[in-house]
C-alpha positions, -999 to +999 in steps of 0.1 A: +345+571+130+310+589+137+308+600+102+316+564+090+290+550+112+266+574+100+272+565+063+267+529+072+235+535+089+224+554+063+234+527+037+218+499+055+185+518+059+185+525+021+193+490+010+164+474+033+140+501+019+151+491-016+150+454-006+113+460+008+102+478-023+112+453-044+097+422-029+070+409-048+051+374-041+051+369-079+090+370-077+091+346-049+098+306-048+093+281-024+122+266-005+117+237-030+121+261-059+087+259-070+074+293-082+047+310-065+017+326-081-004+351-061-032+328-066-013+299-050+001+319-022-034+333-013-050+298-014-023+285+008-027+312+032-065+303+035-060+266+035-036+269+066-062+292+082-087+265+079-061+238+092-053+262+123-018+264+113-023+302+109-038+315+142-045+349+157-044+369+128-058+405+128-063+412+090-061+393+059-028+399+039-033+429+020-022+411-016-048+381-006-080+406+001-092+403-033-087+367-035-107+359-002-136+383-015-138+363-046-137+330-026-167+336-002-185+351-033-177+315-050-195+286-057-164+270-042-173+286-006-208+270-008-192+235-022-169+236+009-197+245+033-220+221+019-195+192+021-189+202+061-230+202+063-229+164+046-204+152+069-227+163+096-255+144+084-234+111+077-219+113+114-256+118+128-270+090+104-241+064+110-229+073+144-253+087+169-273+065+190-299+088+201-317+079+229-348+103+224-349+113+261-347+149+260-312+150+267-296+144+231-281+178+222-264+195+192-247+231+193-246+256+166-225+290+166-245+319+147-221+342+131-210+326+097-228+293+108-261+298+110-259+334+098-236+351+072-219+380+078-202+384+042-222+411+035-207+433+061-172+422+052-178+430+016-182+467+032-153+462+050-125+450+026-131+412+030-109+411+064-084+433+050-093+459+078-090+453+114-120+441+127-140+469+145-165+453+171-186+486+175-192+485+138-199+450+135-225+450+164-241+481+145-246+460+115-259+432+136-283+448+154-301+456+122-311+419+118-304+416+082-278+389+082-289+362+053-291+323+064-265+301+052-289+277+035-270+244+044-271+249+079-308+259+080-317+226+061-296+206+088-310+227+113-343+216+104-334+180+101-320+180+136-352+191+149-371+166+132-348+139+151-360+154+189-326+164+192-322+195+214-306+225+197-282+250+212-271+281+200-239+291+217-227+326+203-200+353+215-227+379+203-233+400+236-263+398+255-277+434+243-279+418+209-303+390+221-335+408+204-321+416+171-305+381+172-338+365+177-356+386+151-330+378+126-329+343+130-370+339+129-371+362+097-346+337+078-362+305+091-346+294+120-372+286+149-374+257+173-342+259+192-337+249+226-320+280+239-299+309+227-271+315+247-252+349+245-219+364+263-232+382+295-211+407+315-194+381+337-185+360+302-165+392+292-134+380+313-126+350+297-116+344+260-145+331+238-127+297+238-129+295+276-166+307+277-178+284+252-159+256+272-180+265+301-214+265+285-208+229+273-197+220+310-228+237+323-248+216+298-232+182+304-237+188+340-272+191+334-274+156+317-269+167+277-251+146+258-235+169+233-233+148+200-218+175+176-210+212+173-208+231+142-189+265+142-168+287+118-142+290+147-120+268+163-127+286+196-160+268+193-147+237+198-113+238+219-114+230+257-128+207+279-152+192+280-156+188+243-185+172+222-181+140+204-175+154+170-169+192+159-176+203+124-160+233+110-172+257+084-146+276+062-141+313+071-110+330+061-123+366+071-114+368+107-100+351+137-116+346+172-095+329+200 
């Protein structure tokens, strides 16, 4: 009996291993029978990240790393980002009755909203490696992140309306000087306040930390007309802004 059980266990292990070894996305089909290509599989993965159907991922699927790398270097990524900013402009011009009393406010995230981390992730497998915060902060401290041009133009347009601009980032306080230098070097200036995570904020997830910031601003009398960010954690939680606009980012997930 023991010999038979041993044989069955060995056979089962072999069968599972062989099945996994033979698995190939190019051989798969959807439940409706449609054949899946690698491109369609990875595009579906990316879209469902943006729709927030896929959450809490720690790495980009290995088979999609090349696709994601091509996407963030493509004109499509820039078109997607520009469309987000165009929607911000439309909302601002048609649905924001600004009082211009110094209490109209707009919030921006920083990483992959005002500044791009794509150069960093280009050297780190385009999200295919688990994020190393120490490594990323080391890169951030050099202050070499390029501006996202569409965001920079909208930032300047907002300034001209008299809206108070708050930069609310999950970057930690020790990166303040590097962050300011980087922002100014690529053309951002004139914001009202730069808010970074202090030691007390480390106890909260990013979503709660940013919700707490909004609560404090609203209690100080500000009307938050809009938020631009690349992560849902910039928007979720109460109190909320009147509108939120998400820029594309399939490279990493921040909760």
